[in-house]
C-alpha positions in Angstrom: 0.0 0.0 0.0 2.9 2.4 0.8 4.6 1.7 -2.5 1.5 2.4 -4.5 0.9 5.7 -2.6 4.5 6.7 -3.3 3.9 5.9 -7.0 0.9 8.2 -7.0 3.0 10.9 -5.3 5.8 10.6 -7.9 3.3 10.8 -10.8 1.6 13.8 -9.3 4.9 15.6 -8.6 6.3 14.9 -12.1 3.3 15.9 -14.1 -0.3 16.2 -12.9 -1.7 16.9 -16.4 -0.7 13.6 -18.0 -3.8 11.5 -18.6 -3.9 8.0 -17.1 -4.0 4.9 -19.3 -6.9 2.5 -18.9 -4.8 -0.1 -17.1 -3.6 2.6 -14.7 -7.1 3.9 -14.2 -8.4 0.4 -13.3 -5.4 -0.1 -11.0 -6.2 3.2 -9.2 -9.9 2.3 -9.0 -9.0 -1.0 -7.3 -6.7 0.8 -4.9 -9.3 3.4 -4.1 -11.9 0.7 -3.6 -9.7 -1.0 -1.0 -9.0 2.3 0.7 -12.7 3.2 0.7 -13.7 -0.1 2.3 -11.0 -0.1 4.9 -11.7 3.5 5.8 -15.4 2.8 6.1 -14.9 -0.3 8.3 -12.4 1.4 10.5 -14.7 4.4 11.0 -17.6 2.2 11.9 -15.6 0.3 14.5 -13.7 3.3 16.1 -13.3 6.9 15.1 -9.8 7.0 16.6 -8.6 4.1 14.3 -9.1 6.0 11.1 -5.9 6.2 9.2 -4.9 9.7 8.0 -3.3 8.3 4.8 -6.3 8.6 2.5 -6.6 12.3 3.4 -3.0 12.8 2.1 -3.8 11.7 -1.5 -2.7 14.0 -4.3 -5.3 16.2 -6.1 -5.9 13.7 -9.0 -6.3 10.7 -6.6 -8.6 12.6 -4.3 -10.7 13.7 -7.2 -10.9 10.1 -8.4 -11.8 9.1 -4.8 -14.7 11.6 -4.8 -15.9 10.3 -8.2 -15.7 6.7 -7.1 -17.6 7.3 -3.9 -20.3 9.1 -5.8 -20.5 6.2 -8.3 -20.6 3.7 -5.4 -23.5 5.6 -3.8 -25.4 5.8 -7.1 -24.9 2.1 -7.8 -26.1 1.3 -4.3 -29.2 3.4 -4.9 -30.0 1.9 -8.3 -29.0 -1.7 -7.6 -31.8 -4.1 -6.7 -32.3 -4.4 -2.9 -30.3 -7.1 -1.2 -33.3 -7.7 1.1 -35.0 -11.1 1.1 -37.5 -11.8 -1.6 -41.0 -11.5 0.1 -42.2 -14.7 -1.7 -39.6 -16.7 0.2 -40.8 -15.4 3.6 -43.4 -16.9 5.9 -44.6 -15.1 9.1 -46.3 -17.4 11.6 -47.5 -17.1 15.2 -47.7 -20.1 17.5 -50.9 -19.6 19.6 -52.5 -21.9 22.2 -53.9 -22.3 25.7 -51.5 -22.3 28.6 -49.3 -25.4 28.9 -50.4 -26.9 25.6 -46.8 -27.1 24.3 -46.0 -23.9 22.3 -42.5 -23.2 23.7 -41.5 -26.9 23.5 -42.7 -27.0 19.9 -40.6 -23.9 19.1 -37.5 -25.8 20.6 -38.1 -28.7 18.3 -38.5 -26.5 15.2 -35.3 -24.6 16.0 -33.4 -27.9 16.5 -34.8 -29.3 13.3 -33.5 -26.3 11.4 -30.0 -26.5 12.8 -30.1 -24.0 15.6 -28.0 -24.5 18.7 -30.4 -25.0 21.7 -28.6 -24.2 25.0 -31.4 -25.6 27.2 -35.0 -26.7 27.1 -37.5 -23.9 26.5 -34.9 -21.8 24.8 -37.3 -19.1 23.8 -38.1 -18.4 27.5 -35.3 -16.0 28.1 -36.6 -14.0 31.1 -35.5 -15.4 34.5 -39.1 -15.4 35.8 -40.2 -17.5 32.8 -37.7 -20.2 33.5 -38.5 -20.2 37.2 -42.2 -20.5 36.8 -42.3 -22.5 33.5 -44.6 -20.1 31.8 -44.2 -17.7 28.8 -44.7 -14.0 29.8 -43.6 -12.0 26.7 -43.9 -12.7 23.0 -40.7 -13.4 21.2 -39.7 -13.5 17.5 -37.1 -15.7 15.8 -36.4 -16.8 12.2 -35.5 -20.3 11.0 -34.4 -21.4 7.6 -36.2 -24.2 5.9 -35.3 -25.3 2.3 -35.1 -22.1 0.3 -37.5 -20.3 2.6 -37.1 -18.2 5.8 -39.8 -18.6 8.5 -40.3 -15.8 11.0 -41.9 -17.6 14.1 -43.6 -15.7 17.0 -43.9 -17.5 20.3 -46.8 -16.2 22.4 -48.0 -16.5 26.0 -51.0 -18.7 26.9 -52.2 -17.1 30.1 -55.2 -14.8 29.8 -53.4 -12.1 31.9 -50.8 -11.8 29.1 -53.4 -11.6 26.3 -52.1 -8.2 25.3 -48.9 -9.9 24.1 -50.9 -12.0 21.7 -53.0 -9.0 20.4 -50.0 -6.8 19.5 -48.1 -9.5 17.6 -50.9 -11.2 15.7 -51.0 -8.3 13.2 -47.3 -9.0 12.3 -48.0 -12.4 10.7 -50.0 -14.0 7.9 -50.6 -17.4 9.5 -50.9 -19.2 12.8 -50.3 -22.6 14.3 -53.1 -23.3 16.8 -51.7 -25.8 19.2 -54.3 -27.8 21.2 -53.7 -30.6 23.7 -55.3 -33.7 22.3 -56.2 -34.9 25.8 -57.8 -31.6 27.0 -59.3 -30.1 23.9 -60.0 -26.4 23.4 -60.1 -24.4 26.6 -60.9 -20.8 27.6 -57.7 -19.2 26.3 -57.9 -21.3 23.1 -61.1 -19.4 22.3 -59.5 -16.0 23.1 -56.3 -16.4 20.9 -58.3 -18.1 18.0 -60.8 -15.2 18.0 -57.9 -12.7 17.7 -56.3 -14.7 14.8 -59.6 -15.0 12.9 -60.3 -11.3 13.4 -57.0 -10.5 11.5 -58.0 -12.9 8.7 -55.4 -15.5 9.5 -55.8 -19.1 8.3 -54.7 -21.2 11.3 -53.1 -24.7 11.0 -54.4 -27.0 13.7 -51.8 -29.0 15.5 -53.1 -31.6 17.9 -50.2 -32.0 20.4 -49.4 -34.7 23.0 -50.9 -37.5 20.9 -48.3 -39.9 22.3 -50.0 -39.9 25.7 -51.5 -43.3 26.5 -55.0 -41.9 27.2 -55.2 -40.2 23.8 -56.9 -42.3 21.1 -57.9 -41.6 17.5 -61.6 -41.2 18.5 -60.6 -38.6 21.1 -58.6 -36.7 18.4 -61.6 -36.8 16.1 -63.9 -35.5 18.9 -61.4 -32.6 19.7 -61.2 -31.8 16.0 -65.0 -31.5 15.8 -65.1 -29.3 18.9 -62.5 -27.0 17.3 -64.5 -26.9 14.1 -67.5 -25.8 16.1 -65.4 -23.2 17.8 -64.2 -21.8 14.5 -67.8 -21.7 13.3 -69.1 -20.0 16.5 -66.4 -17.3 16.2 -67.5 -16.4 12.6 -64.7 -18.1 10.6 -64.9 -17.8 6.8 -65.1 -20.7 4.4 -61.3 -20.5 3.8 -60.6 -20.4 7.5 -62.8 -23.4 8.2 -60.8 -25.4 5.7 -57.9 -25.8 8.1 -55.2 -28.6 7.8 -54.8 -30.9 10.8 -51.5 -32.3 12.0 -50.8 -34.7 14.8 -47.6 -34.2 16.9 -45.6 -34.9 20.0 -43.5 -31.8 20.6 -41.8 -33.5 23.4 -40.7 -36.4 21.1 -40.0 -34.0 18.3 -42.2 -35.2 15.5 -45.3 -34.2 13.5 -47.5 -36.2 11.1 -50.3 -35.6 8.7 -52.1 -38.7 9.9 -52.9 -40.0 13.3 -50.1 -42.2 14.8 -48.4 -42.8 18.1 -45.2 -44.2 16.7 -44.1 -42.8 13.3 -41.4 -44.5 11.3 -37.8 -43.5 12.1 -37.4 -41.4 9.0 -40.5 -39.4 9.8 -39.7 -38.7 13.5 -39.1 -35.0 12.8 -40.9 -31.7 12.2 -40.7 -31.7 8.4 -44.4 -32.3 7.9 -45.2 -29.2 9.9 -42.6 -27.0 8.3 -43.9 -28.1 4.8 -47.4 -27.4 5.9 -46.4 -23.8 6.9 -44.8 -23.2 3.5 -47.8 -24.6 1.5 -50.6 -23.2 3.7 -49.4 -19.8 4.9 -49.4 -17.2 2.2 -46.3 -15.0 1.7 -46.5 -11.4 2.9 -48.0 -9.0 0.3 -45.2 -6.5 0.1 -44.0 -3.7 -2.2 -40.2 -3.2 -2.1 -40.4 -0.1 -4.3 -42.6 1.8 -2.0 -41.2 4.1 0.7 -40.1 2.4 4.0 -42.7 2.0 6.7 -42.6 -0.2 9.9 -45.1 -0.6 12.8 -43.3 -1.1 16.1 -44.7 -4.2 17.9 -42.0 -4.9 20.4 -39.4 -2.8 22.2 -36.4 -3.5 24.5 -33.5 -1.6 25.9 -29.8 -2.1 25.5 -27.1 -0.4 27.5 -25.0 0.3 24.4 -27.5 0.7 21.5 -30.3 2.3 23.5 -33.9 1.6 22.4 -34.3 -1.4 20.1 -37.5 -1.4 18.1 -38.9 -4.6 16.5 -41.6 -4.8 14.0 -42.8 -6.0 10.6 -41.7 -3.9 7.6 -44.9 -2.9 5.9 -43.4 -1.5 2.7 -40.2 -0.6 1.1 -36.7 -1.5 2.3 -34.3 -0.2 5.0 -30.5 -0.1 5.1 -28.1 0.7 7.8 -27.4 4.5 7.7 -30.8 5.5 6.3 -32.6 8.6 7.6 -35.9 7.7 9.3 -38.3 9.3 11.7 -40.9 8.2 14.2 -44.6 9.0 13.8 -47.7 8.6 16.0 -51.4 9.3 15.8 -52.7 12.3 17.8 -56.2 13.9 18.0 -54.9 16.7 15.7 -53.4 14.3 13.2 -50.1 12.6 12.7 -47.3 13.9 14.9 -43.5 13.5 14.2 -41.7 12.3 17.3 -38.1 12.1 16.4 -35.8 11.9 13.4 -32.5 9.9 13.3 -30.4 7.4 11.5 -30.5 3.6 11.5 -27.4 2.7 13.5 -27.9 -1.0 13.6 -30.2 -3.4 11.8 -30.6 -6.8 13.5 -32.6 -10.0 13.1 -33.1 -12.9 15.5 -31.8 -16.1 13.8 -32.3 -19.2 16.0 -31.3 -18.2 19.5 -28.8 -15.5 18.5 -29.2 -11.9 17.2 -27.5 -11.4 13.9 -26.5 -8.1 12.3 -27.8 -7.5 8.8 -27.2 -4.7 6.2 -30.7 -4.4 4.8 -34.3 -5.7 5.1 -37.3 -5.5 2.9 -41.1 -5.4 3.1 -42.7 -8.4 4.8 -39.7 -9.2 7.0 -39.6 -8.8 10.8 -36.5 -7.0 12.0 -35.1 -5.0 14.9 -33.4 -1.6 14.5 -31.5 0.8 16.7 -31.0 4.5 16.3 -34.1 6.2 17.6 -34.6 7.0 21.3 -38.3 8.1 21.5 -40.7 5.9 19.4 -42.3 3.0 21.3 -44.8 0.2 20.7 -47.7 1.3 18.4 -45.7 4.0 16.7 -44.6 4.1 13.0 -41.0 4.3 11.8 -40.8 5.6 8.2 -38.6 7.4 5.6 -38.3 11.1 6.4 -40.4 12.1 3.4 -43.4 10.0 4.6 -45.9 11.6 7.0 -48.4 8.7 7.1 -48.6 6.7 10.3 -49.8 3.0 10.1 -52.9 2.1 12.1 -52.2 1.0 15.6 -53.3 -2.3 17.3 -56.5 -2.2 19.2 -56.2 -3.9 22.7 -58.9 -5.1 25.0 -59.4 -2.8 28.0 -57.8 -3.6 31.4 -60.1 -5.2 33.9 -58.4 -4.6 37.3 -56.3 -1.9 38.9 -53.9 -1.6 41.9 -52.4 1.4 43.6 -48.6 1.4 43.9 -47.2 3.8 46.5 -44.2 4.5 48.7 -43.5 2.1 51.5 -44.3 4.1 54.7 -44.1 1.2 57.3 -41.8 1.4 60.3 -39.5 -1.2 58.6 -39.2 0.8 55.4 -35.8 1.5 53.9 -34.0 -1.6 55.4 -33.9 -3.8 52.3 -34.4 -1.7 49.1 -32.4 0.9 47.3 -35.2 2.6 45.3 -37.6 4.1 47.8 -39.0 7.4 46.5 -42.2 8.0 44.6 -40.3 9.5 41.7 -38.3 6.4 41.1 -41.3 4.2 41.4 -43.1 6.4 38.8 -40.2 6.3 36.4 -40.1 2.5 36.6 -43.8 2.2 36.0 -43.7 4.6 33.1 -40.9 2.5 31.5 -43.1 -0.6 31.9 -46.1 1.0 30.3 -44.0 1.9 27.3 -43.0 -1.7 26.7 -46.3 -3.4 27.7 -49.3 -1.8 26.1 -51.7 -3.9 28.3 -50.7 -1.9 31.3 -51.9 1.7 31.9 -50.3 3.9 34.6 -52.1 6.9 36.0 -50.7 9.3 38.7 -52.6 9.3 42.0 -52.4 11.2 45.2 -49.3 11.6 47.4 -46.7 9.9 45.3 -49.0 6.9 44.4 -49.8 5.5 41.0 -52.8 3.6 39.7 -51.7 0.6 37.6 -54.3 -1.0 35.4 -53.9 -4.5 33.9 -55.6 -7.7 32.9 -55.2 -9.8 36.1 -53.4 -10.3 39.3 -50.8 -12.6 37.7 -49.7 -9.9 35.2 -49.4 -7.2 38.0 -47.8 -9.8 40.3 -45.1 -10.4 37.7 -44.5 -6.6 37.5 -44.2 -6.3 41.3 -41.9 -9.3 41.4 -39.6 -7.7 38.8 -39.6 -4.4 40.7 -38.7 -6.0 44.0 -35.8 -7.9 42.4 -34.5 -4.6 41.0 -34.4 -3.2 44.6 -37.7 -1.3 44.9 -39.7 -1.0 48.1 -43.4 -0.2 47.7 -46.8 -0.6 49.2 -49.5 -2.1 47.0 -53.3 -1.9 47.5 -55.6 -4.9 46.8 -56.9 -5.3 43.2 -60.0 -3.3 42.3 -62.2 -4.3 39.5 -62.8 -1.6 36.8 -66.5 -1.0 36.3 -68.3 0.6 33.4 -71.5 2.6 33.4 -73.8 2.4 30.3 -77.3 3.9 30.2 -77.1 4.5 34.0 -76.4 0.8 34.6 -73.3 -0.5 36.4 -71.4 -3.1 34.4 -68.6 -5.3 35.6 -66.1 -7.6 33.8 -67.2 -11.2 33.5 -64.8 -14.0 32.9 -65.2 -17.5 31.4 -63.9 -20.2 33.7 -63.1 -23.8 32.9 -62.6 -26.1 35.8 -61.7 -29.8 35.8 -61.8 -31.6 39.2 -62.3 -35.0 40.8 -65.9 -35.9 41.5 -65.5 -35.8 45.3 -64.4 -32.1 45.1 -67.3 -30.8 42.9 -69.6 -29.9 45.8 -66.8 -28.0 47.6 -65.8 -26.0 44.4 -69.4 -25.2 43.5 -70.2 -24.0 47.0 -67.1 -21.7 47.1 -67.9 -20.3 43.6 -71.6 -19.6 44.6 -70.3 -17.2 47.2 -68.4 -15.5 44.5 -71.4 -15.0 42.2 -70.5 -17.6 39.6 -73.1 -19.1 37.3 -72.7 -22.6 35.8 -73.0 -22.8 32.0 -72.1 -26.5 31.4 -71.2 -29.5 33.4 -70.2 -33.0 32.3 -67.7 -35.8 32.6 -64.2 -35.4 31.1 -63.8 -37.7 28.1 -61.2 -40.3 28.4 -60.9 -40.2 32.2 -62.7 -41.7 35.1 -64.2 -39.8 38.0 -63.3 -36.4 36.6 -65.8 -33.6 36.0 -65.5 -30.5 33.8 -67.4 -27.3 34.8 -67.8 -24.3 32.5 -68.9 -21.1 34.4 -69.1 -17.4 34.1 -67.9 -15.4 37.1 -67.2 -11.7 37.9 -63.5 -10.8 37.9 -63.8 -9.5 41.5 -65.0 -13.0 42.6 -62.0 -14.7 41.1 -59.4 -12.5 42.8 -57.6 -14.7 45.3 -59.6 -17.8 44.5 -56.7 -19.8 42.8 -55.0 -20.6 46.1 -58.4 -21.6 47.7 -59.1 -23.8 44.7 -55.8 -25.6 45.0 -56.4 -26.3 48.7 -60.0 -27.4 48.1 -59.0 -29.9 45.4 -55.8 -31.1 47.1 -53.8 -29.9 44.1 -55.6 -32.3 41.7 -57.8 -29.8 39.9 -57.0 -27.2 37.2 -58.8 -23.9 36.5 -58.4 -21.7 33.5 -60.0 -18.3 32.9 -60.3 -15.7 30.2 -62.1 -12.4 29.9 -65.6 -12.8 28.3 -67.6 -9.5 28.4 -69.1 -6.8 30.5 -72.4 -7.6 32.2 -74.8 -6.1 34.7 -73.3 -6.0 38.3 -74.2 -9.3 40.1 -74.4 -7.9 43.6 -72.1 -8.2 46.6 -70.0 -11.2 47.2 -70.7 -13.7 50.0 -68.4 -14.4 52.9 -65.1 -15.3 51.1 -62.6 -14.5 53.8 -62.3 -14.6 57.6 -60.8 -11.8 59.9 -57.1 -11.4 60.6 -54.8 -11.2 63.6 -53.3 -7.7 63.8 -50.1 -7.0 65.7 -50.2 -4.2 68.3 -46.6 -4.4 69.4 -43.2 -3.4 67.8 -40.2 -5.6 67.9 -39.1 -9.2 67.4 -41.8 -11.9 67.4 -41.3 -14.5 70.1 -42.2 -18.2 70.2 -43.7 -17.7 73.6 -46.3 -15.2 72.3 -47.1 -17.3 69.2 -47.8 -20.4 71.3 -50.8 -18.6 72.9 -51.9 -17.2 69.6 -52.0 -20.5 67.7 -55.5 -21.6 68.9 -56.8 -18.2 67.6 -56.2 -19.0 63.9 -53.6 -19.6 61.3 -50.2 -17.8 61.7 -48.4 -16.1 58.8 -45.1 -15.4 60.7 -42.2 -17.3 62.3 -40.5 -16.5 65.6 -37.6 -14.0 65.1 -39.3 -12.0 62.4 -39.8 -8.2 62.9 -43.3 -6.8 63.4 -44.9 -3.5 64.1 -48.2 -2.0 65.1 -50.8 -2.7 62.3 -49.0 -5.6 60.7 -51.1 -8.7 59.9 -49.5 -11.8 61.6 -52.3 -14.4 60.9 -55.8 -15.3 60.0 -58.5 -15.2 62.7 -60.7 -18.3 63.1 -63.7 -15.9 63.2 -65.0 -13.2 60.8 -63.8 -10.3 62.9 -60.3 -8.9 63.3 -58.4 -9.4 66.5 -55.6 -7.2 67.9 -52.8 -9.4 69.4 -49.3 -8.9 70.9 -46.8 -11.3 69.2 -43.7 -9.8 70.8 -44.7 -10.7 74.4 -41.9 -12.3 76.4 -42.2 -14.6 79.4 -41.8 -12.7 82.6 -38.7 -13.8 84.5 -38.5 -14.1 88.3 -35.9 -15.1 90.8 -38.2 -17.8 92.2 -37.1 -21.3 91.4 -39.8 -23.2 89.5 -40.7 -26.7 90.6 -40.8 -27.9 87.0 -38.7 -27.2 83.9 -40.0 -24.8 81.3 -42.0 -26.6 78.6 -40.6 -26.7 75.1 -42.5 -24.5 72.6 -43.7 -26.5 69.6 -45.3 -24.5 66.8 -47.0 -25.7 63.7 -45.4 -24.4 60.4 -46.8 -21.0 59.5 -48.6 -20.2 56.2 -45.9 -18.1 54.4 -47.6 -16.3 51.5 -46.2 -15.8 48.0 -46.8 -12.5 46.3 -49.7 -13.9 44.2 -51.4 -15.3 47.3 -50.9 -12.0 49.1 -52.5 -10.0 46.2 -55.5 -12.3 46.3 -55.8 -12.3 50.1 -55.7 -8.7 51.2 -59.0 -6.9 51.9 -59.9 -3.3 50.9 -58.6 -1.8 54.2 -55.2 -3.6 53.9 -52.0 -3.2 52.0 -49.1 -5.4 50.9 -45.6 -4.2 51.9 -43.1 -5.4 49.2 -39.4 -5.3 49.7 -36.5 -7.2 48.1 -36.3 -9.6 51.1 -39.9 -9.7 52.5 -43.6 -9.6 51.7 -45.7 -8.4 54.6 -49.4 -7.8 55.0 -50.5 -4.7 57.0 -53.5 -2.6 57.7 -53.9 0.6 55.7 -54.2 2.6 59.0 -51.7 1.3 61.5 -53.2 3.0 64.6 -55.9 0.9 66.2 -58.1 3.9 67.1 -57.9 5.2 63.5 -58.9 1.7 62.2 -61.9 1.6 64.5 -63.1 5.0 63.4 -62.6 4.2 59.7 -64.4 0.9 60.0 -67.6 2.7 61.0 -67.7 4.5 57.7 -69.9 3.0 55.0 -68.0 0.9 52.5 -67.9 1.8 48.8 
């Protein structure tokens, strides 16, 4: 390189007016091409590593460099896009009821297409997902199959995370509806299928877990007819009713077009399902020549790149370095949020994020470079001022109030204690999760609206792990008023229990204003009954732990939002009173020994307590003030007998979800990184008595 530069210098010094021969011109173009590429690469990696030599070129060489760079830019602009041909793309969502095998199916598809799977349930990347074995957030990845590229979206199955399904179902052209062949369609199956049909998707039905001994061909045929009826009841078109059916065992890693429990060795893979996706799911309708537009469907933060926006490219193509801006809908029209440059363009391939140079219409990609746009906003070329339509989400059904922890034990465990920090964290959550609304309240408190106590419980758990301390109110149902009539959210509940527990479950739900829609035996099992009910959301708050106790852990219950109906009246007696501490200090075993006959304890000896903290459940319907810090009085009189050993039954230590469902309207949950405590809203006993005389809302 040095010799060639010297040669240029000699030729320029000797005579700058001598025209170059064609061979010399080609040689110089090659040199400048290498200089251009090396300069661009070094500039993108580090500004300090740029070599000053290209700046020292003689006048003729610098002129050629300018001409060559202009020609390169022109050729890039006029050359056909290097983005993937839309006809070779397939965008597919995997939707199902909870625990029907979506994430396991994604594992097998990734492995079939050569991806390196570090562990089971590889798509569940959040720590809480791996701990609880559930999917909380939707995730996108791409897998190659033959000459096609499949963009697969894994979605949650719980009703509380239905917003994740709603905002990604518009990104895809097809869906795989996974149904457990032994259980059939359940409450959340209906919810996710209704969303898919609303967007005009043609689902592929995959009957999973057919390798179970209890599953027979007759049962699969019955489940298939139930799903066909479900399609028809949800208003499916003729094309959507003509859905292909596959039989699979995601755990064993195979899928078949015909019913079988043991396919031949050469067919024990997912090839049939992948081929069905390519043949049944249409390619995205995309125009690569139109200006670039993308609707943001997912958002995450990176310490180095800032905000990473993920979405489906609606039209045009995008390259690294392009100028784009963010747009959003306002009442006055379309508003420009921010203008910037695409710094990085990425795509999830398998389990790893890969950098790409460009992407075209129909593809699902991630980009970095803009700091303000969030989910539901449009990213487009700077000359475009048209925002894409946003996704319509179902309204939230419950709300909780998050406030500063003001108990006597506040500030001992956490690092984020102030109302400002709590508000900033909740605002950041509302940006990434559209199913949550945050409204400022009184005295550094915030009303957080969501779909259910599980969704808000996950948010609280994440916050306490990040070092937050806060006090949380019990969930309140969000009512509507139409034509002067009070409406409340009603949920569809599916319950499957042993026959001996049916009476206990029905009695408990009758106190919670539930109404039975259907009841019958579970096909393929003995002494099992399935109940279909409708119940107010307020009646189901806190019922899951009661249900597990009543059924000895043998029953399962699933729920999904159904509609708003007329208020069904006050609930029956669903909880007893509590034991409230009236002392401050360390709880003693001596005091708890005398409190055990009074009810169920929530605390261990050695724990800290304060005036107003709840230490147990009373055996009666009224609250009882107790002193759990009382010590045995010591005297100098020798006792005739030895002190008796204190033997206490194990206490009922509540998890966060149980605490959310347990607290009453005059109580709060104190959440710290190391403890979850229940307390009264008013810690002074006289204040509590005066407030209890007021009429309830």
